[in-house]
Structure formats: structure tokens, C-alpha cells
C-alpha positions in Angstrom: 128.1 264.8 134.0 127.4 260.9 134.6 127.8 260.9 130.9 131.3 262.3 131.0 132.1 260.4 133.7 131.1 257.0 131.6 133.6 258.1 129.1 136.1 258.7 131.3 135.5 255.2 133.0 135.8 253.6 130.0 132.5 253.4 128.8 133.8 255.0 125.1 136.9 253.3 124.6 137.3 250.7 122.2 134.7 248.1 124.1 130.9 247.9 122.7 128.3 249.9 124.1 126.1 247.7 126.3 122.8 247.7 124.2 120.5 244.6 125.8 119.3 245.3 129.3 122.0 242.2 130.3 124.9 243.6 128.8 123.9 246.9 130.7 124.1 244.8 134.1 127.2 243.3 133.0 128.8 246.1 132.3 127.4 247.9 135.4 128.6 245.4 137.3 131.9 245.4 136.3 132.3 249.2 136.7 130.8 248.5 140.5 133.4 246.0 140.9 136.3 248.3 140.1 134.8 250.8 142.2 134.9 248.8 145.1 138.1 248.0 144.3 139.4 251.5 144.2 137.4 251.9 147.1 139.3 249.2 149.1 142.7 250.6 148.2 141.6 254.6 149.4 141.6 255.6 146.1 138.2 257.5 146.2 138.1 259.7 143.0 138.8 256.8 140.9 135.8 254.8 143.1 133.7 257.9 142.3 134.3 257.5 138.8 133.6 254.1 138.3 130.2 254.4 140.8 129.0 257.1 138.1 129.8 255.5 134.9 127.8 252.5 136.5 124.8 254.6 137.5 125.1 256.5 133.5 125.3 252.5 132.2 122.5 251.1 134.6 120.4 254.4 136.2 118.4 252.1 138.4 121.1 250.4 140.2 121.1 251.4 143.6 124.4 249.8 144.5 126.1 252.0 141.6 124.7 255.1 143.5 125.4 253.8 146.9 129.2 253.1 146.1 129.2 256.7 144.6 127.7 258.2 148.1 130.5 256.5 149.7 133.5 257.6 147.6 131.8 261.5 147.3 131.5 261.2 151.4 135.7 260.4 151.9 136.3 263.4 149.3 134.4 265.4 151.7 131.3 266.0 148.9 129.0 266.0 151.2 126.0 267.3 149.4 126.8 265.2 146.3 126.7 262.4 148.6 123.8 263.2 150.3 122.3 263.1 147.1 123.4 259.7 146.1 122.8 258.1 149.6 118.9 259.4 148.5 119.0 258.1 145.3 120.4 254.7 146.6 117.7 254.9 148.8 114.8 255.7 146.5 116.1 252.8 144.4 116.1 250.3 147.0 112.4 251.5 148.2 111.7 250.9 144.6 112.6 247.1 144.3 
């Protein structure tokens, strides 16, 4: 599902696929920032997609999972939100 969301969020368009860790980090950060903007505007569906795409690009980014959890919670998808919060917490503790 995350791979599909990544394509929907723009990772599969005419852009080059990020290959190096630095490229992946930059792409994930750009997706998180877009998710933050969507969240601020109340577009929680788009925010959840952007955060999920960031998590697909950089699987160990706790911010992507945390943002996704917040957006999913706003959408009433509580079980998925709990899982995303747990993943974010787990990744934060590994750092």
C-alpha cells in the first residue's frame, strides 16, 4: 500500500527516483513538508498520502510515520493511526 501511495504522491512521475541516502532524505523531507502544508489546510487525506509516500521513500523516518498517524487520526482511521504512532515511537527510540 505504501508503494501505491508513493506513486500517487509523485514518486513515480517524471521525476528521477531517489537512489542515494541523501536523495532519499531530501525527497522524504519534501513530501513531509507537503504533508505538513496539507495538514495545516485541513486536507487530511492528501496529508496522509504525502506522509505515507515519505515513509515509503525513507522507511526509517519517524516524522513521516508521526505525520501519517496525525492525519489518519483526523480521518477517523484510528487503528491505522495507532500503528503509525507506534512505528514512529519505535523509530525514535532506535536513534
